[in-house]
C-alpha positions, 0 to 999 in steps of 0.5 A, a space after each residue: 574796258 570801262 570801270 564796271 567791266 574791271 570791277 566784274 573781273 576783280 569780283 570774279 577773281 576773288 570769288 574764284 580764289 574763295 571757291 578754290 580755298 574751300 575746295 582745298 580745305 574740303 580735300 584736306 579734311 577728307 584726307 585726314 579723316 580717311 587716314 584716321 579711319 584706316 589707322 583705327 581699322 588697323 588697331 581694331 584688327 590687331 586688338 581682335 587678333 590679340 584678344 582671340 589669341 589670349 582667349 584661345 590660350 586661356 581656354 587651353 589652360 583651363 582644359 589642361 587644368 581640368 585634366 590635371 584636377 581629374 588626375 589628382 582626384 583619381 590619385 586622391 580616391 586611390 589614396 583614400 582607398 588605401 587609407 581605409 584598407 590600412 585602417 581596417 588592418 590596424 583595427 584587426 591588428 589591435 584586435 589580434 593584440 588584445 587577443 594575444 595579450 588576453 590569451 593565457 599560454 601564447 606568451 609574450 612573443 606573439 604580443 611583441 610581434 602584434 605590437 610591432 605590427 600595430 606600430 608599422 600600421 600606424 606609421 603607414 597610416 600616418 604616411 598615407 595621411 600626409 600624402 592625402 594632405 599633400 594631394 588635397 593641397 595640390 588639388 586646391 592650388 589647381 582649383 585656384 589656377 582654374 579660376 584664374 584662367 577662367 577670369 582671364 578668359 572672361 576678361 579677354 571676351 570683354 575686351 573683344 566685345 569692347 573692341 567691337 563696340 568701339 569699331 561700330 562707334 567709330 564708323 558711326 562718328 565718321 558717317 556723321 562727320 561725312 554728313 556734316 561735311 556734305 551739309 557744310 559744303 552744300 551751304 558754302 559754310 566753314 567746315 571747321 569744328 563739324 565734329 562737335 564741341 567735345 572736351 574729354 579728360 586728359 587721361 583715358 578713363 572708363 566707368 559705368 552709369 549707376 543711376 538715371 532720373 526722369 529729368 535726363 541726368 545720369 550718375 556715373 561711378 567715376 569722379 574727381 579721383 579719376 581726373 574728371 572735371 566739370 565741363 568734360 565730356 564722356 562717350 557712352 556705349 552699351 555692350 549687351 545684348 549687342 554693341 551700340 554707341 549711345 552718344 556723348 555725356 556732358 559732366 555738370 557736377 563732380 564729386 570724389 567717387 562719382 559725377 553727374 552729367 546730361 546727354 549732349 543732344 539726343 542719344 541714340 537710345 535711352 541711357 540706363 544703369 550699367 551702360 559704359 562711359 569712357 573718355 574716348 571710344 578708341 585708344 590713341 
C-alpha cells in the first residue's frame, strides 16, 4: 500500500471516530431529556391530584359552613322572637304594676307580686340577650371560617392553573430543544448549550409584570429583596384567559422592590401588565 492509501485509511478512521462520538453525544442528550420529561410529568400528575383533593376538601368545608350558618341564623331568629315576646310581656307587667299601685283598695300584695313578675321578666330578658350575643359571636366566627375556606379554595384553583401552564411551558421547551438538536445534528455541529444561555436566581422566586413601555422594557414587582441580580433570567407565562408560556426575561436593572428587564429573543406574545414571572417554570 502506497503513502496515499495509508493516508486515506487514517483519515477514514479519524472520521469514523468523530461520527461515532457525535452519535454517542446525541444519544446521551436525548436520554437525559426523556428522563427529565418523565420526571416532570410525574410531578405534574401529583400536583394535579393534590390540588384537586385540596379543592374538594375546601368545597366540602365551605358547604358545611353554609349549613352551620343557616342553622345558627334559624336559632337567632327564634331567640329574637322569644326576646320580642318577653319584652311585650315585660311592658304588660309594668302596666299591671302601675295599675296595681294606682288602684286604691287592691293592697300592697298585688303590687309585690307584680314587682316580682317584673323582676323575673327582666332576668329572662337579660338571659335571652346574653344568649343572643353568644349566637351573634358564633355566627361571626362561622362567617370568618367560611371566608378562610373560600380563600383556600381559590388558592387551590390558582395552584392547579399554575401547574397546567408550567406543564404546557415544559412541553414547549422540550419541543424547542428537540428541534435545535435536530438542526445541530443535521449541520454536524456541537449539541452542547442548545437550550440557550439562561441564568435564573439561585432561589425560586415569583412575581408579576407591573408595567411595560413601547421600547420593550418591562418592570416587575420583585427586586433585590427577593434575591434577584442584574444578569439573571426569569421565565414569563400567562394564566388567563388560557395558560401560555411567553418566553424569557433578561434582568437589566435591579432595585429594592422591583426590577427592569427585556425579553430574550421574540416572545410568544406581547408581554403585558399582570403576566407572571418566575425563576423556573417547573419546581425541582
